[in-house]
C-alpha positions in Angstrom: 0.0 0.0 0.0 3.0 2.3 -0.3 2.0 5.3 -2.3 5.0 6.9 -4.2 5.6 10.6 -4.8 3.8 12.2 -7.6 0.5 10.3 -7.2 -1.2 12.6 -4.7 -1.8 16.3 -5.3 -0.5 18.8 -2.7 -3.9 19.4 -1.1 -4.3 15.7 -0.4 -0.9 14.9 0.9 -0.8 18.2 2.9 -4.1 17.4 4.6 -2.9 13.9 5.5 0.4 15.2 6.8 -1.5 17.6 9.0 -3.8 14.8 10.2 -0.9 12.6 11.1 0.9 15.4 13.0 -2.1 15.5 15.2 -2.2 11.7 15.5 1.5 11.4 16.3 1.1 14.1 19.0 -1.8 12.2 20.6 -0.1 8.9 20.2 3.1 10.1 21.8 1.2 11.6 24.8 -0.8 8.4 25.2 2.3 6.1 25.0 4.3 8.3 27.4 1.4 8.0 29.9 0.7 4.3 29.6 3.9 2.5 28.5 6.4 1.5 31.1 10.1 2.1 30.6 10.7 -1.6 30.6 8.3 -2.0 27.7 10.1 0.5 25.5 12.2 -2.2 23.7 8.9 -3.8 22.5 8.2 -0.6 20.6 11.5 -0.9 18.7 10.9 -4.6 18.2 7.4 -3.9 16.8 8.8 -1.3 14.3 11.4 -3.9 13.2 8.7 -6.6 12.7 6.5 -4.2 10.7 9.5 -3.1 8.6 10.4 -6.7 7.7 6.8 -7.6 6.8 6.3 -4.6 4.5 9.5 -5.2 2.6 7.8 -8.1 0.9 5.5 -6.0 -1.3 4.2 -6.6 -4.9 3.1 -3.8 -7.3 -0.7 -3.6 -7.7 -2.6 -2.0 -10.5 -3.9 1.4 -9.3 -0.7 3.1 -8.3 0.4 1.3 -5.1 1.7 -2.0 -3.8 0.2 -5.0 -1.9 1.6 -6.5 1.3 1.0 -7.2 4.9 1.8 -4.6 7.5 1.6 -6.1 11.0 -0.5 -3.2 12.3 -3.1 -5.4 13.9 -0.6 -7.6 15.6 1.2 -4.6 17.0 -2.1 -3.1 18.1 -2.9 -6.3 20.0 0.5 -6.5 21.7 1.4 -2.9 22.2 -1.9 -1.1 22.0 -3.1 0.9 19.1 -1.3 4.2 19.9 2.1 2.5 20.3 1.3 0.6 17.1 0.8 3.9 15.3 4.3 5.0 16.3 6.0 1.7 15.6 4.5 1.4 12.0 5.2 5.0 11.3 8.9 4.4 12.2 9.0 1.5 9.9 7.5 3.5 7.1 10.0 6.3 7.7 12.9 4.0 7.3 11.5 2.5 4.2 10.8 5.8 2.6 14.2 7.5 3.5 16.6 4.6 3.0 14.9 2.3 0.5 12.7 4.6 -1.5 9.6 2.5 -0.7 6.8 5.0 -0.5 7.2 8.7 -1.1 8.3 11.6 1.1 5.4 13.8 0.2 3.0 10.8 0.5 4.5 9.7 3.9 1.6 11.2 5.8 -0.8 9.4 3.6 1.0 6.1 4.0 1.1 6.5 7.8 -2.5 7.5 7.9 -3.5 4.4 6.0 -1.2 1.7 7.4 -0.2 3.1 10.8 -3.3 4.9 12.0 -6.3 3.3 10.3 -4.7 -0.2 10.3 -3.9 0.0 14.1 -7.2 1.5 15.2 -9.3 -0.9 13.1 -7.3 -3.9 14.0 -7.4 -3.0 17.7 -11.2 -2.3 17.6 -12.0 -5.6 15.9 -9.8 -7.6 18.2 -11.2 -5.9 21.3 -14.8 -6.5 20.1 -14.3 -10.2 19.3 -11.9 -11.1 22.1 -14.1 -9.5 24.7 -16.8 -12.1 23.9 -14.7 -14.9 25.3 -11.2 -15.7 26.6 -10.6 -19.1 25.1 -7.3 -19.5 23.3 -8.9 -20.6 20.0 -11.3 -17.6 20.1 -8.4 -15.3 20.8 -6.5 -16.6 17.8 -9.5 -16.3 15.5 -10.2 -12.8 16.8 -6.6 -11.9 16.0 -6.9 -13.2 12.4 -10.1 -11.3 11.7 -8.5 -8.2 13.2 -5.6 -8.6 10.8 -7.9 -9.1 7.8 -10.1 -6.1 8.7 -7.1 -3.9 9.5 -5.3 -4.5 6.1 -8.4 -4.1 4.0 -9.4 -0.9 5.8 -5.9 0.5 5.0 -6.2 -0.7 1.4 -9.6 1.0 1.0 -8.2 4.3 2.2 -5.3 4.1 -0.2 -7.6 3.3 -3.1 -9.9 6.2 -2.2 -7.0 8.7 -1.9 -5.6 7.6 -5.3 -8.9 7.3 -7.0 -10.1 10.8 -6.3 -7.0 12.5 -7.7 -8.3 12.6 -11.4 -11.4 14.4 -10.1 -9.4 16.9 -8.0 -6.4 17.6 -10.3 -6.6 17.6 -14.0 -5.5 19.7 -17.0 -7.9 21.7 -19.1 -8.1 18.8 -21.5 -9.1 16.5 -18.7 -5.6 14.8 -18.4 -4.9 13.7 -14.8 -2.0 15.6 -13.2 -1.3 13.1 -10.5 -2.7 9.6 -10.2 -4.2 8.7 -13.5 -6.4 5.9 -12.1 -10.1 6.7 -11.3 -12.0 5.1 -8.5 -13.4 2.6 -10.9 -9.9 1.2 -11.2 -8.3 1.8 -7.8 -11.2 0.3 -5.7 -11.4 -3.1 -7.4 -7.7 -3.4 -8.1 -6.3 -2.4 -4.7 -9.1 -3.5 -2.4 -9.8 -6.6 -4.5 -6.2 -7.7 -4.3 -6.1 -7.3 -0.5 -9.5 -8.9 0.0 -8.4 -11.9 -2.0 -4.7 -12.3 -1.2 -2.9 -9.9 1.1 -5.7 -9.8 3.7 -5.5 -13.5 4.0 -1.7 -13.3 4.4 -2.1 -10.7 7.1 -4.7 -12.8 8.9 -2.5 -15.9 8.8 0.5 -14.1 10.0 -1.4 -12.4 12.9 -3.0 -15.7 13.9 0.3 -17.6 13.9 2.0 -14.8 15.9 -0.7 -14.6 18.5 -0.8 -18.4 18.8 2.9 -18.4 19.5 2.8 -15.5 22.0 -0.1 -17.2 23.9 2.3 -20.1 24.6 5.6 -18.2 25.0 4.5 -14.8 26.4 0.8 -15.0 27.4 1.0 -11.8 29.4 1.3 -9.9 26.0 -2.0 -11.2 24.7 -5.2 -9.8 26.1 -7.4 -6.7 25.9 -5.5 -4.6 28.4 -3.3 -2.9 26.0 -5.9 -2.0 23.4 -8.1 -0.4 25.9 -5.4 2.1 26.9 
């Protein structure tokens, strides 16, 4: 879902940069208040996990890429606000050092994958996990949270790209930024994630949660995502 430079017009990427500045400020305040010093290494580890997962991306028709993000898993383990920070760090490293995702579109990529992904993943997990504490139910809740998280992020990216021809075009109707309309971006980007990448995210999240339940059960619950 990495959107490169040149695909979003200035009003779009500026608005999403502004939105993320507010989100980062709120996330930093929340994490500072709720996360203990001993838990800080988990934040760095979470960023590393997200970074590695997102390096396995494949171009998708519509102006972006398809891949898992780990946002739901980090939201489950660290809490949604810490997950926002962790995924944002991973995206910054990818954009600055590997050219994966643009600098101007960094705010948009963070909004889609770090903010929307973490909040949706945490909300779905909290809703489903709260209905019962059995291990199998917890793993299933984690998988559905991962699937919903990634597809919500994909929908946001598809929407942002798809409205560009409507917002920015030359006098002859030629698109100035993303050339793909909503009729292309929605089915191409969302469809690919519904059919393939969402399942990958769900499987990864389920396997990770199943392992953590056995090795580090104190990390899995609903305490973090209610903070």
